C-alpha positions as CSV (number, residue, x, y, z in Angstrom):
1,Q,0.5,0.2,0.1
2,V,1.2,3.3,-1.1
3,Q,1.4,6.2,1.6
4,L,2.5,9.7,2.2
5,V,2.9,11.8,4.9
6,E,3.9,15.3,4.0
7,S,5.6,17.3,7.1
8,G,7.8,20.3,8.5
9,G,4.6,22.5,8.6
10,G,3.9,25.9,10.7
11,L,3.9,29.2,11.5
12,V,6.8,31.2,10.3
13,Q,6.9,35.2,10.2
14,A,6.6,36.6,6.4
15,G,10.0,36.7,5.6
16,E,11.0,33.2,6.8
17,S,11.8,29.8,5.8
18,L,10.4,26.4,5.5
19,R,11.0,23.3,4.0
20,L,8.3,20.5,3.7
21,S,8.8,16.8,3.4
22,C,7.1,13.7,1.8
23,A,8.1,10.3,2.1
24,A,6.7,7.9,0.7
25,S,6.3,4.3,2.0
26,G,5.2,1.1,-0.8
27,S,6.7,3.3,-4.1
28,T,9.5,4.6,-5.1
29,L,9.2,7.7,-5.9
30,S,12.5,8.6,-7.9
31,L,10.5,6.4,-10.5
32,K,7.4,9.0,-10.1
33,A,6.4,12.6,-11.2
34,I,5.4,14.3,-7.7
35,G,3.1,17.1,-7.7
36,W,2.8,20.0,-4.5
37,Y,-0.7,21.7,-4.3
38,R,-1.4,24.2,-1.3
39,Q,-5.6,25.0,0.2
40,A,-6.4,28.4,1.6
41,P,-9.5,28.3,3.4
42,G,-12.5,28.1,1.1
43,K,-10.1,28.2,-2.0
44,Q,-9.5,24.9,-4.3
45,R,-6.5,23.0,-4.1
46,D,-4.1,25.3,-6.3
47,L,-1.1,23.4,-7.8
48,V,2.1,24.6,-6.4
49,G,4.7,22.3,-8.4
50,T,6.1,19.5,-10.2
51,I,9.2,17.6,-10.2
52,S,9.3,14.7,-13.3
53,S,11.2,11.3,-12.7
54,F,14.0,12.9,-15.0
55,G,14.1,16.3,-11.9
56,T,12.6,18.3,-14.4
57,T,10.9,20.5,-12.9
58,Y,7.8,23.1,-12.9
59,Y,6.3,25.7,-10.5
60,A,3.6,28.3,-10.1
61,D,4.1,31.9,-11.1
62,S,2.9,32.1,-7.3
63,V,5.7,30.7,-6.0
64,K,8.6,30.2,-9.1
65,G,11.7,32.1,-7.7
66,R,10.9,31.4,-3.8
67,F,9.8,27.7,-3.8
68,T,12.2,25.0,-4.6
69,I,11.3,21.3,-5.4
70,S,14.2,18.5,-4.7
71,R,14.3,15.0,-4.2
72,D,16.3,12.3,-2.1
73,N,16.0,9.3,-4.0
74,A,17.7,7.1,-1.0
75,K,15.7,8.6,1.5
76,N,13.2,8.4,-0.8
77,T,11.2,11.9,0.1
78,V,10.5,14.6,-1.9
79,Y,11.1,18.2,-0.6
80,L,9.8,21.9,-1.4
81,Q,12.1,24.7,0.5
82,M,9.7,27.5,1.3
83,N,12.1,30.9,0.9
84,S,11.0,34.3,1.1
85,L,7.4,33.7,2.4
86,K,4.9,35.5,2.6
87,P,0.9,35.6,4.5
88,E,-0.9,34.0,1.2
89,D,1.1,30.7,1.2
90,T,-0.6,30.2,4.5
91,A,-2.2,27.2,3.5
92,V,-2.1,23.2,4.1
93,Y,0.4,21.6,1.2
94,Y,-0.2,17.9,-0.2
95,C,2.0,15.8,-2.3
96,T,0.5,13.8,-4.5
97,I,1.9,10.7,-7.0
98,I,0.9,12.5,-10.2
99,G,-1.5,11.0,-11.9
100,T,-3.0,7.9,-9.2
101,H,-4.9,9.1,-6.2
102,Y,-2.0,9.5,-4.0
103,W,-1.9,11.6,-1.6
104,G,-0.8,12.6,1.8
105,Q,-2.7,13.9,4.2
106,G,-1.1,17.6,4.0
107,T,1.0,19.4,6.3
108,Q,-0.3,23.3,7.4
109,V,2.0,26.8,6.6
110,T,1.0,29.6,8.1
111,V,2.5,32.9,7.3
112,S,2.2,35.8,9.4
113,S,2.6,39.6,8.3
């Protein structure tokens, strides 16, 4: 059974950084395209960025230049490094194996002004 577990969320002030982790069991993430999404209260779940099995990354315009997705194949983990955080980045962040129904439970990120 595939499980994805996000961690690393928290409460930070604007301008600070956080690194989220997406750890997997039951699936080898290095062979998969992984997506990070976020959902703010009352809003739809939006794509933050993706990383392909080849390591190619894509970012939404709203986070481009501030967020970086990477992977550690030895740890079977994908990361989302978030720098220069803004209050509008406040949301629950989820990782998913693209093209599947596998999602993590989410981790809350709150950025205060």
